[in-house]
C-alpha angles and dihedrals in degrees: 000000000000122000120227091245090057092049093050089056092057124095121245093261091050092051090049091050091048091052092048092049093048089048093053090046092050091050091053093047093050091049090049093047090057094049102036142357118285120232092215113023091179089071088079092057091044093053093047091052092047089052090049092050092051094048089049093053091046090053093048090051092049092049090048093053093046095050099039110049 
């Protein structure tokens, strides 16, 4: 799991890649949870929160660039 400070140090491209990777992992985990039992059900929550953190940082950056030319 990535901490918020680590995410803030990433570039925009790295954040996008992290969000895509977490989204793909989340999809696989959801599919697996429906077809069989998960070894670590908490992974679904961790991936959802990682995606939310990345989106929050992306929103903060976009608002900072639009308000401060």
